[in-house]
N, C-alpha and C positions, 0 to 999 in steps of 0.2 A: 257318755259321761266318763267312761273309764279312760278315754284318751285325753281328756282335759288336763288331768293332773300331770302327766309326763310333759305335755306341751307347756304348761304353766311353769313347771320346774325348769325346762329348757330355756324359756324366756328369762326367768329370774337368774339363771346361771350366766347367760349371755350378758345381761345388764350388770351383774356383779363383776364379771371379768372386765367389761368395758370401764366401769368406774375405778377398779383397782389399777388398770393400766394408765388411766388418766391421772390418778393421784401420784403414781410413780413418776410420770413425766413432769408433773408440777413440782415434785420434790427435787428432781434432778436439776431443773432449771433455776430453782431458788436456793439450792444448797451450796452455791459457789461463793457465798459470802457477799451477796448482793453485788456481785461482779468485781469485788476487790481482789487485787493480787499485787503484792509488793516484792520486788526483786532487789536484793542488796548484794553487790559484788565488791569484794575487797581486793585491792592490789598488793604490791610489794611482796612481803614475806608470805602472805596468805594465798592470794589468787583463789579464793573460795567464794561460795555463793549461798545465800539464804533465800528461800521462796516462802512467803507468808500468805496464807489463805485464811478464810474465816475460822476454820477449826483445826488447822495444822500448819506446821512449819517444817520445811525440809532444809537440811544442811548438806551441801555438796562440796567436798574438799577438792583441792587441787590434786589431780591424779598424776601429774608429771614428776613430782618429787615428794619424798616422804619427809614429814616434819619430825623433829626430835621428840616433841610432845605428842604421844600417840592419839590423844583425843582429837587432834586436828586432822587425822588421816581417815576417819570413818564417816561414811554417809549416815545421817540420822533423819528420822521422821518422828516428830513429836506432835501428839494431838493436844489441842487446846480447847479451853472453854470459849465458845464463839462470842459471847456477850462482851468480855473485855477486849477481844480482838477487834470487833467492829467498833468499839469505843476508841481504840487506838487509831484505826483508819479515819474515823470522824475527827479525831484530834489533829491528825496530820493535815486534813483539809482545812480545819478551823485555824490552824497556825500558819496557813498560807503556802502549803506545798506547791499548789498550782501556779503561784506567783513567783516562785524562785527562778533565777536565771538558769539557762540550760547548761552553762559551763562556768566553772570557777577555776581559771588557770592558776598556775603556781610559778614562782620565780626560784624555788629551791632546787638544789641539784639531786636530792635523794627523796623524791616524792613517794607518798603512799596513797595511791589513787583509790577513789571510792565512786562507785556508780550506783545510783538508786533510781529505780523505775517504779512508778505507781500507776496501776491500771485500774480504772473503775468503769465498768460496762464498756463503752466504746472509746472512752477518753484515756489517754496515756501521756505521761510526761517522764522524761529521763533527765536527771541532774548528774553531771560529772564534776567531781572535785579533783583537781590535779594533786593536791596535797591535803590529806584528811586532817592532819594535825594543825596546820597553819591557815589554810585558805578555804575552809569549809564552813558553811553557815551552821549555826547552832542546831537548827532543826535536823540537819543531816547527821550531825554527831549524836543527837538524841535518838534518831532512828537506829543507828548502829548499836548504841547501848541497849535500847529496848529489844531489838531483834535478838541480840545475844542472850538477854535475860529470858525472853520467851522460849528460846531454843532449849535452855536449861542445862547445858553442859559446860558453862563457863568458858566459852570460846572467845574471850576478849582479845582485842588487838594486841599483837606483840610487836614491840619496836626493837629493831636490831640496830647496832651501831653502824653508821654509814658515813 
């Protein structure tokens, strides 16, 4: 009888460890925003990038040249409330992101390119706009505005005379 309690304790410990590891694996596979990832790359003056996930957004500046406004020169990572972010992803799908053309060319001489990639699980689509200001669908302009708003450091597009 004196050996039953240590054996029972050992079995309970093994089961507890197994269940804990299983729940951690489940959390890791479901915590990526239901598979959503949005990448926004801005051209021209910026040459920067935003990466949006369920609960965070990263801003990666152009490292090849320094901008006059220092806030455009620093990498940032901002944590977000996941519910509005998932709502944003769902809105993009409802507004027809998957049906957009892959490329919107431009006829202007001084374009400000925009590249937006949306990934959801194994599905991925990239939309390239040659000139953000003139030849870009409203949904892409909305994405740019919303991503800047979510990042929170007022990194709006700057237009330089050209």
